[in-house]
RODO-2510 file (C-alpha; in nm, 4 decimals, decimal comma):
residues 372
     n   res          X          Y          Z
     1     m    -0,3204     0,1542     0,7919
     2     a    -0,4986     0,4873     0,8201
     3     s    -0,7119     0,6479     1,0888
     4     i    -1,0804     0,5668     1,1336
     5     k    -1,1696     0,9106     1,0008
     6     s    -0,9772     0,8566     0,6798
     7     i    -1,1045     0,5005     0,6417
     8     t    -1,4613     0,6254     0,6299
     9     h    -1,3629     0,8201     0,3199
    10     n    -1,2388     0,5051     0,1502
    11     i    -1,2635     0,6390    -0,2049
    12     a    -1,0204     0,5538    -0,4833
    13     q    -0,7660     0,8231    -0,5600
    14     k    -0,8188     0,8821    -0,9310
    15     k    -0,6750     1,1207    -1,1837
    16     t    -0,9021     1,4011    -1,3052
    17     i    -1,1845     1,2449    -1,4995
    18     p    -1,4521     1,4204    -1,7080
    19     s    -1,7979     1,4648    -1,5652
    20     v    -2,0538     1,1857    -1,5779
    21     q    -2,2534     1,3606    -1,8474
    22     h    -1,9391     1,4138    -2,0581
    23     l    -1,8449     1,0482    -2,0257
    24     i    -2,1946     0,9450    -2,1226
    25     s    -2,1772     1,1593    -2,4366
    26     l    -1,8522     0,9992    -2,5519
    27     p    -1,8774     0,7327    -2,8244
    28     n    -1,8933     0,3836    -2,6751
    29     i    -1,5639     0,2049    -2,7364
    30     a    -1,7404    -0,1299    -2,7631
    31     t    -1,8961    -0,2514    -3,0864
    32     t    -2,2168    -0,0921    -3,2060
    33     s    -2,3978    -0,4124    -3,1152
    34     r    -2,3223    -0,3400    -2,7506
    35     k    -2,5755    -0,1628    -2,5338
    36     l    -2,4878     0,2030    -2,4837
    37     y    -2,4908     0,3672    -2,1447
    38     s    -2,8098     0,5712    -2,1142
    39     t    -2,8259     0,9184    -1,9673
    40     t    -3,1547     0,8199    -1,8081
    41     s    -2,9630     0,5729    -1,5902
    42     t    -2,7460     0,8341    -1,4208
    43     s    -2,9897     0,9377    -1,1493
    44     e    -3,0920     0,5745    -1,0943
    45     h    -2,7314     0,4696    -1,0403
    46     i    -2,6652     0,7569    -0,8013
    47     t    -2,9793     0,6698    -0,6063
    48     k    -2,8611     0,3106    -0,5866
    49     l    -2,5158     0,4154    -0,4678
    50     l    -2,6726     0,6252    -0,1936
    51     e    -2,8056     0,3051    -0,0362
    52     n    -2,4510     0,2900     0,0946
    53     k    -2,4922     0,5204     0,3933
    54     e    -2,1191     0,5961     0,3998
    55     l    -2,1549     0,7971     0,0766
    56     t    -2,2722     1,1526     0,0251
    57     k    -2,4361     1,2560    -0,2993
    58     e    -2,1061     1,4125    -0,4065
    59     d    -1,9262     1,0873    -0,3266
    60     a    -2,1812     0,8890    -0,5272
    61     t    -2,1523     1,1221    -0,8277
    62     n    -1,7743     1,1012    -0,8287
    63     e    -1,7724     0,7256    -0,7828
    64     l    -2,0164     0,6724    -1,0671
    65     r    -1,7804     0,8753    -1,2842
    66     w    -1,4885     0,6498    -1,1865
    67     i    -1,6959     0,3363    -1,2427
    68     i    -1,7903     0,4443    -1,5952
    69     q    -1,4299     0,5285    -1,6697
    70     g    -1,3142     0,1949    -1,5280
    71     v    -1,5640    -0,0039    -1,7320
    72     r    -1,4616     0,1702    -2,0545
    73     e    -1,0917     0,1305    -1,9863
    74     r    -1,1458    -0,2389    -1,9195
    75     a    -1,3453    -0,2772    -2,2407
    76     q    -1,0701    -0,1034    -2,4344
    77     n    -0,8098    -0,3392    -2,2896
    78     q    -1,0230    -0,6420    -2,3765
    79     m    -1,0686    -0,5237    -2,7345
    80     a    -0,6942    -0,4642    -2,7668
    81     k    -0,6497    -0,8331    -2,6822
    82     g    -0,9062    -0,9343    -2,9434
    83     k    -1,1753    -1,0114    -2,6853
    84     m    -1,5350    -0,8985    -2,6863
    85     p    -1,6048    -0,6700    -2,3874
    86     e    -1,8992    -0,7187    -2,1597
    87     i    -2,2162    -0,5195    -2,2155
    88     e    -2,1355    -0,1762    -2,0763
    89     e    -2,4645    -0,1124    -1,8977
    90     d    -2,4504    -0,4535    -1,7314
    91     s    -2,0949    -0,3951    -1,6087
    92     i    -2,1797    -0,0534    -1,4673
    93     s    -2,4945    -0,1810    -1,2964
    94     n    -2,3028    -0,4699    -1,1419
    95     m    -2,0353    -0,2384    -1,0009
    96     v    -2,2939     0,0069    -0,8710
    97     e    -2,4764    -0,2788    -0,6993
    98     r    -2,1570    -0,3985    -0,5289
    99     r    -2,0698    -0,0472    -0,4125
   100     s    -2,4215     0,0110    -0,2802
   101     k    -2,3653    -0,2838    -0,0480
   102     g    -2,0503    -0,1268     0,0936
   103     e    -1,7735    -0,3013    -0,0998
   104     p    -1,4743    -0,0644    -0,1345
   105     l    -1,4460     0,0949    -0,4760
   106     q    -1,0795    -0,0087    -0,5000
   107     y    -1,1788    -0,3760    -0,4892
   108     i    -1,4523    -0,3181    -0,7454
   109     l    -1,2272    -0,1339    -0,9908
   110     g    -0,9333    -0,3575    -0,9073
   111     t    -0,6787    -0,0755    -0,8736
   112     t    -0,5978     0,2422    -0,6860
   113     d    -0,3483     0,5213    -0,7458
   114     f    -0,0608     0,5407    -0,5003
   115     g     0,1245     0,8585    -0,5806
   116     p     0,2357     0,8294    -0,9450
   117     i     0,1974     0,4492    -0,9608
   118     t    -0,1088     0,2280    -0,9924
   119     i    -0,1499    -0,0595    -0,7489
   120     q    -0,3751    -0,3592    -0,8023
   121     c    -0,6153    -0,4272    -0,5158
   122     r    -0,7810    -0,7549    -0,4213
   123     k    -1,0069    -0,8521    -0,1338
   124     p    -0,9156    -0,8931     0,1555
   125     i    -0,5687    -0,7352     0,1243
   126     l    -0,5354    -0,3954     0,2894
   127     i    -0,6162    -0,1091     0,0523
   128     p    -0,3365     0,1508     0,0239
   129     r    -0,4389     0,4829     0,1780
   130     q    -0,3712     0,8336     0,0516
   131     e    -0,2058     0,9317     0,3819
   132     t     0,0506     0,6562     0,3272
   133     s     0,1245     0,7623    -0,0303
   134     f     0,1572     1,1271     0,0752
   135     l     0,4248     1,0458     0,3330
   136     t     0,5961     0,7821     0,1184
   137     l     0,6507     1,0523    -0,1444
   138     k     0,7940     1,2769     0,1260
   139     l     1,0213     0,9956     0,2431
   140     s     1,1411     0,9338    -0,1108
   141     s     1,2315     1,3005    -0,1490
   142     y     1,4086     1,2942     0,1870
   143     i     1,6238     0,9968     0,0797
   144     l     1,7000     1,1473    -0,2602
   145     n     1,8130     1,4721    -0,0966
   146     l     2,0669     1,2761     0,1086
   147     i     2,2406     1,1515    -0,2062
   148     p     2,5324     1,3702    -0,3197
   149     s     2,5685     1,4800    -0,6823
   150     l     2,6964     1,2432    -0,9518
   151     t     3,0420     1,4032    -0,9375
   152     s     3,0792     1,3700    -0,5603
   153     k     3,3210     1,1143    -0,4158
   154     d     3,0725     1,0670    -0,1312
   155     r     2,7993     0,9351    -0,3588
   156     p     2,6706     0,5880    -0,2500
   157     n     2,8788     0,3045    -0,3896
   158     k     2,6159     0,0403    -0,3135
   159     s     2,2400     0,0184    -0,3426
   160     l     2,0292     0,0775    -0,0346
   161     e     1,8708    -0,2488     0,0772
   162     i     1,5356    -0,1884     0,2484
   163     l     1,3231    -0,4421     0,4332
   164     d     0,9482    -0,3762     0,4133
   165     l     0,7718    -0,5532     0,6994
   166     c     0,3957    -0,6225     0,6654
   167     s     0,4240    -0,5223     0,3003
   168     g     0,0632    -0,5933     0,1926
   169     t     0,0172    -0,4881    -0,1704
   170     g     0,3833    -0,3803    -0,1749
   171     c     0,2835    -0,0184    -0,2361
   172     i     0,5375     0,1543    -0,0078
   173     g     0,8419    -0,0372    -0,1273
   174     l     0,7324    -0,0228    -0,4899
   175     l     0,6894     0,3550    -0,4818
   176     l     1,0266     0,4102    -0,3115
   177     s     1,2018     0,1857    -0,5612
   178     k     1,0208     0,3383    -0,8594
   179     l     1,1383     0,6866    -0,7639
   180     n     1,4948     0,5901    -0,6716
   181     p     1,6969     0,3414    -0,8823
   182     l     1,9475     0,3030    -0,5969
   183     i     1,6873     0,1331    -0,3753
   184     n     1,6243    -0,2418    -0,3571
   185     i     1,3343    -0,3812    -0,1558
   186     i     1,2510    -0,7110     0,0067
   187     g     0,8940    -0,7204     0,1350
   188     i     0,7701    -0,9607     0,4012
   189     d     0,4082    -1,0478     0,4739
   190     n     0,2335    -1,3357     0,6495
   191     s    -0,0477    -1,3512     0,3928
   192     p     0,0150    -1,5709     0,0836
   193     k    -0,2527    -1,3737    -0,1016
   194     a    -0,0740    -1,0477    -0,0229
   195     i     0,2598    -1,1891    -0,1395
   196     q     0,1065    -1,3051    -0,4659
   197     l    -0,0568    -0,9675    -0,5291
   198     s     0,2575    -0,7708    -0,4403
   199     m     0,4575    -0,9833    -0,6841
   200     i     0,2048    -0,9045    -0,9562
   201     n     0,2294    -0,5335    -0,8754
   202     s     0,6082    -0,5549    -0,8915
   203     r     0,5911    -0,7215    -1,2306
   204     d     0,3366    -0,4740    -1,3684
   205     l     0,5618    -0,1839    -1,2657
   206     n     0,8689    -0,3515    -1,4196
   207     l     1,0357    -0,3561    -1,0788
   208     n     1,0552    -0,7302    -1,0194
   209     e     1,4342    -0,7321    -1,0516
   210     r     1,4764    -0,4812    -0,7673
   211     v     1,1675    -0,5444    -0,5555
   212     k     1,1022    -0,8934    -0,4195
   213     f     0,8459    -1,0355    -0,1799
   214     k     0,8398    -1,3448     0,0380
   215     y     0,6294    -1,5036     0,3056
   216     g     0,7392    -1,4367     0,6619
   217     n     0,6008    -1,3979     1,0116
   218     l     0,7422    -1,1308     1,2420
   219     f     0,6538    -1,3374     1,5450
   220     n     0,8447    -1,6422     1,4247
   221     s     1,1349    -1,7182     1,6579
   222     n     1,3635    -1,7754     1,3564
   223     i     1,4708    -1,4187     1,2798
   224     n     1,7195    -1,5427     1,0187
   225     s     1,4243    -1,6184     0,7910
   226     l     1,3809    -1,2414     0,7498
   227     l     1,7437    -1,1982     0,6446
   228     s     1,7434    -1,4124     0,3335
   229     f     1,5473    -1,4039     0,0124
   230     t     1,3869    -1,7218    -0,1132
   231     n     1,2024    -1,7170    -0,4443
   232     s     0,8344    -1,7672    -0,3820
   233     s     0,6473    -2,0455    -0,5580
   234     l     0,3128    -1,8721    -0,5125
   235     i     0,3175    -1,7654    -0,8775
   236     p     0,4346    -1,9978    -1,1585
   237     s     0,7778    -1,9093    -1,2937
   238     s     0,6278    -1,8788    -1,6418
   239     s     0,4304    -1,5719    -1,5351
   240     l     0,6999    -1,3961    -1,3324
   241     t     1,0702    -1,3812    -1,4026
   242     t     1,2923    -1,5258    -1,1308
   243     k     1,5972    -1,3287    -1,2391
   244     t     1,7234    -1,1009    -0,9642
   245     n     2,0160    -0,8732    -0,8997
   246     l     1,9463    -0,8556    -0,5266
   247     k     2,2240    -0,9990    -0,3151
   248     g     1,9472    -1,1279    -0,0917
   249     d     2,1310    -1,2503     0,2196
   250     g     2,2342    -1,0130     0,4950
   251     k     2,1064    -0,7210     0,6953
   252     y     1,9413    -0,4025     0,5787
   253     g     2,0173    -0,0331     0,5678
   254     m     1,6602     0,0642     0,6484
   255     i     1,3420    -0,0982     0,7790
   256     i     1,0016     0,0338     0,6762
   257     s     0,6687    -0,0909     0,8035
   258     n     0,3004    -0,0093     0,7981
   259     p     0,1905    -0,2803     1,0413
   260     p    -0,1565    -0,3538     1,1791
   261     y    -0,2121    -0,1022     1,4570
   262     i    -0,5823    -0,0525     1,5265
   263     p    -0,6877    -0,1345     1,8859
   264     f    -0,9902    -0,3614     1,9235
   265     n    -1,2022    -0,0871     2,0823
   266     e    -1,1548     0,1185     1,7634
   267     y    -1,1818    -0,1780     1,5276
   268     k    -1,5330    -0,2649     1,6456
   269     n    -1,6483     0,0852     1,5449
   270     l    -1,5007     0,0806     1,1953
   271     p    -1,7447     0,1185     0,9040
   272     k    -1,8796    -0,1943     0,7350
   273     s    -1,6827    -0,1173     0,4179
   274     v    -1,3693    -0,1899     0,6188
   275     k    -1,4732    -0,4640     0,8643
   276     n    -1,6694    -0,6672     0,6091
   277     f    -1,4063    -0,6644     0,3369
   278     e    -1,0507    -0,5938     0,4556
   279     s    -0,8726    -0,8624     0,6526
   280     p    -0,8822    -0,8106     1,0313
   281     f    -0,5282    -0,9535     1,0374
   282     a    -0,4180    -0,6441     0,8430
   283     l    -0,5969    -0,4074     1,0798
   284     l    -0,5822    -0,5274     1,4410
   285     g    -0,2612    -0,4313     1,6123
   286     d    -0,2672    -0,6738     1,9046
   287     n    -0,1992    -0,9855     1,6964
   288     n    -0,4971    -1,1683     1,8414
   289     l    -0,8481    -1,1596     1,6976
   290     n    -0,9885    -1,2851     2,0278
   291     q    -0,8235    -1,0135     2,2349
   292     n    -1,0689    -0,7328     2,3055
   293     f    -0,8210    -0,5093     2,4851
   294     g    -0,4822    -0,3562     2,4136
   295     k    -0,3510    -0,0423     2,2468
   296     g    -0,2589    -0,1900     1,9085
   297     l     0,1165    -0,1832     1,9790
   298     k     0,2228    -0,5494     1,9557
   299     y     0,3825    -0,5151     1,6127
   300     y     0,5847    -0,2116     1,7183
   301     e     0,7084    -0,3981     2,0223
   302     r     0,8123    -0,6929     1,8086
   303     i     0,9828    -0,4794     1,5455
   304     n     1,1775    -0,2988     1,8172
   305     e     1,2771    -0,6347     1,9671
   306     i     1,4220    -0,7765     1,6449
   307     l     1,5570    -0,4495     1,5023
   308     p     1,9214    -0,5059     1,6090
   309     n     1,9187    -0,8368     1,4197
   310     l     1,7946    -0,6756     1,0984
   311     l     2,0052    -0,3599     1,0562
   312     i     2,3618    -0,3456     0,9270
   313     e     2,6057    -0,1491     1,1385
   314     q     2,5811     0,2290     1,1068
   315     e     2,9533     0,2478     1,0238
   316     n     2,9171     0,0054     0,7340
   317     l     2,6114     0,1880     0,6031
   318     e     2,8035     0,5174     0,5984
   319     k     3,1002     0,3507     0,4252
   320     n     2,8551     0,2580     0,1510
   321     g     2,7743     0,6277     0,1104
   322     w     2,4443     0,6397     0,2990
   323     k     2,4804     0,9114     0,5613
   324     g     2,2019     1,0705     0,7638
   325     l     1,9588     0,7950     0,6691
   326     p     1,6757     0,7047     0,9101
   327     r     1,7156     0,3388     0,9991
   328     l     1,3485     0,2768     1,0751
   329     v     1,0284     0,4276     0,9357
   330     l     0,6944     0,3289     1,0869
   331     e     0,3389     0,4253     1,0046
   332     i     0,1331     0,4723     1,3207
   333     g    -0,2275     0,5249     1,4200
   334     k    -0,3743     0,8460     1,5514
   335     g    -0,2611     0,9120     1,9065
   336     q     0,0044     0,6365     1,9110
   337     s     0,3178     0,8474     1,8591
   338     n     0,4195     0,8814     2,2252
   339     d     0,3709     0,5119     2,2983
   340     v     0,5657     0,4021     1,9901
   341     i     0,8530     0,6421     2,0622
   342     d     0,8691     0,5119     2,4192
   343     i     0,8923     0,1560     2,2861
   344     l     1,1769     0,2488     2,0519
   345     r     1,3745     0,4439     2,3104
   346     n     1,3447     0,1655     2,5662
   347     g     1,5116    -0,0703     2,3195
   348     g     1,8398     0,1163     2,3461
   349     l     1,9305     0,1095     1,9761
   350     i     1,7310     0,4156     1,8666
   351     k     1,8924     0,7494     1,9584
   352     k     1,6734     0,9990     1,7713
   353     t     1,3154     1,0104     1,6464
   354     e     1,1065     1,2448     1,4343
   355     i     0,7318     1,2578     1,3746
   356     w     0,5805     1,3409     1,0365
   357     k     0,2200     1,4509     0,9958
   358     d     0,0037     1,3498     0,7020
   359     q    -0,1833     1,5926     0,4758
   360     f    -0,4656     1,6078     0,7303
   361     g    -0,2397     1,7132     1,0157
   362     v    -0,2411     1,3729     1,1872
   363     e     0,0842     1,2288     1,3245
   364     r     0,1354     0,9371     1,0886
   365     f     0,5044     0,8436     1,0358
   366     i     0,7824     0,7988     1,2888
   367     l     1,1400     0,8147     1,1589
   368     a     1,4139     0,6781     1,3823
   369     w     1,7943     0,6973     1,3733
   370     t     2,0554     0,4893     1,5537
   371     k     2,2873     0,7910     1,5582
   372     k     2,2142     1,1408     1,6892
***
């Protein structure tokens, strides 16, 4: 999750795209029988987008640009498959209408950029935030810098097995694995829809042999269910390969998690584009939709409670060549760092912690070590 301030700027992170007028002047990739996008519609679409009070005129102009680009990319993909694309003007108008009513652009376009990878997004699964991608890239670099050179005898002799708790779209684990071939991921989420989508993202990124996802509930008393990998039947085997080189059973070298952490008193003030579309189960940090109090810390308390059952021994991890590695990485909400660190230190296993700030200067990640 991200802070309320960043959520209000819930705009897809897109690569540099030409201006609206330039896009309009480009030849339509659909057949000549298709209706061309008219320059006279630009101001009308921007006016319509501005019915969404969360958008500025600059936001609306940029989002229209991304919508046009998305429609044309989709049409191109359909034509490549021998299918007739929808009428361009109709598609654009439909997307503009949905956005004017507050629906997040990521759901409308169906994807968002997460660092160098593209993640599919579907309502009501939590949309990956730019703060998370920024710090996941930093974490990836941190891990890579711990790995000795190819000629070193201290180079890891086994892959790093990471457990991603509350994995959502799978974005964090997928990015880490994409950037480091020595990392394997098992993601756990209590939403079948999230598991299905994360499996699709893994397949689309050609990572489904090193990144797996399964259903699981952190608050289940059977902790052993988090220590074994069971192939999910949420997606037919014909559409996703079941081949895996993950060993699957055992403990993990590192735990990562971006759990729900928003307190109810903050949740009730979130913008409609969040509350009306993203699942409250992915946002509220007190694990109870009927609880109107709390500090959003229940997931951190639970993770700290089960942590000793999930991590392999530090000595064994170092024998495998992974030295200096943080054993736990948590995303946190604004102002939660002290409370979360207190929770971890009271557990007795964590000996050292470090706080990382996001690109906006907000304390966002906590890294924790079991060895000073």
